[in-house]
N, C-alpha and C positions, 0 to 999 in steps of 0.2 A: 274346176267340175270337168270331167273328163265322160266321157261315154265312145262304146267301140260296137259297131258290126263287122263281126265275122273276125278278120285280123285288123282290119283299120278301126286307128285311136285316134278320136277326134279331142284337142283340147280346147274349153271353154274358159276364159279368165270367169270370176266368181262376183264379177260386178255388174248388176243390172243385166245378166243373161238369162235367169232362171225362164223366164217364158221360153226363151228356144231350146231347153229339155225336153226332151222325147219323152212323151209319154208311154213307158214301156207296159202296162199294161193293156194297153190298147193293140200293142201289137197282135199282130193275126199268131197262130198257133204254128203255122208251117208256113215256112217261107215262102213268096209267092215267087222264088224265080226257079226254085228245086223242090217245091215240095216236101222240106225235111223238118223235122220237128225244129223249133227253136227255144233255146233255154234262155231267161237274161240273167246274170252273174250277178249274186248279192253278196255274196263273202266269199272271196278268193280263197284256190287253195291256200295252203299254209297258216290263214290266222286264226283266228280262236274269238276274236271280238265280236257276237252276235251284232246282226245288222238284217233288215229286212226294208223293200222299196212301201214307200210309203205313196199310194197314187195319189192321194188329197195334193201333197205337196211337192209332188213330182221328184223325189229325192230319197237317196239311203240313208236309213237314219237308223241309229243303233237299238236292240232290243233292250228294253229296259223289263228290269225286276227288282221289286223290295226300293225303286226310285232309285237302280244302281245298274248303267251299263251291265250286260248280262255276258259274260265272259265265261265260255266251254272248259273246267280244266281238264287234264288228264293228256288230252294232245290237240295239236292243229288239224284244221280242217281237211281230210285227205283229198280231197275233189273241189271243184265251185259250185258250192252249192248256189242254188237260186229256184228260178221258178218257170213253169211253162206259162206264156202269156194266153191271154183269151180262153182261162180256163181257171175252174171255179168248182171247190168240193161244197159240198153238202154242208156235210159234219163242222169244218170250219167256216164256212163262208170267207175262204183265203185262196189263192192259186195254188194248184198243183205243185209242190213241191221237187225239186231235181238236185241229183249231185252229178255233175260232170267230171270223169276223171279223166283228167289232162292237166297238163305246166298251168301254172297261177295266169288267171286272166283277170284284169282289172275291172271294181264293180263298173255294171253298166254293161259289159259287153253282152252281146247276142250270140251265141254259138246256135252253130246247127248240128243238131246230135243224131246220132242210131240209139234208140233205148235199147239195153240190154238185159235188164230186168228191174224187179218191184220190191221193193223193203216197206212193209205192214209195219207200224208203230202202235202201240197203246199208249196214247200221252196222258193219264189220270183218266183213264176210262173214254178219252175219247182217237178212234180208230183214223190214224193218215197212212198214207199213201206217200211214195219218194221212188219217182222214175230216178235210174241208175243208168246212164248213158256215157257214150267215147261220143267224142268229134267226129262230124262226119267228113272232114275232111284228114285222108291218112296221114297227113304230113303234120297234123295236132295233136297226132295220139301216143299216149306213153304206153301202153299199151298193145302192142303189136300187134294187128291180125285179130283182135277180139273185138268180134260181131254181137257176141250171142253171150245169155247165161249160161250156157254149157261151157262153151271155152273158156270163160272167166274164171271158173271155181277149176276147172281142168288146170289150165296152166297156171294162175294167180291165187289158190288158194284162200292164202292171207288177207286180200283182197275184202273179200267178205266179212271176216272179222274187223279188219279196222274201220271198212263204212259203220257195220254194229255199233261198234264201240263207241266212234265219233257222234252216232245219236243218240245210244245209251247216256252219256253225259252231256246233253244239251239242256237239262235236268236236274233236280234234285234227286241224290240216290233213292232209286226205286220208281223215279215219279214216271220214265220212257223205258219200257219192255218191249224186246222186241215182238213182233206176231209170227213173222214168217216173210220168207223170198219165195219170189216168184219168176216167171222168165222173161222175156223180152216181148209175147204172144199179149202177155195179163199187161204190161205196161203198156204198151199201144192199145188196148182195150180200155184202161184207165185212161189212157188222155183223151180218148174219145166219148168216153161218158162224159167225163171233165168239162169238155167244150161247151161255153156259153152259149 
């Protein structure tokens, strides 16, 4: 098992070290030093085998549907999908989801981010929000100079479509519907509302 904080990756052997694994669910929402929003990567960019962090096992587990590992068909994840620690949504009783538009980061990486937008989804009648973000460190960004929703849709209009398609294909056809997009202020408000 390996985990990372920022850009430091630490490798752990799997024998007898499970108690050394961090409890990602108990991390603070904002980094203590720089007061920046944090996201824990569950599914690295470029992958399509859905997985989630299981706080009871302190491990990343495959999402299963009908007894099988869930594979998102059509395209790989366009960013690093994960969750905002220290948050909980009433509608799903799960942490607030996030998608970090950056190069592939290993599962368990904790990334300091700048929220640039928010996607609202209808998943079989349950509304879910996803914070769309970029790394706070400019050296980790693949979208140079993008720090707001307005800048993203102006300079990279295809990014909105790619992100939307990824989330729509996480369910069976017609199961997940895009409700709408909002800017970085709405994303920031959602984070604060979801904090435990």
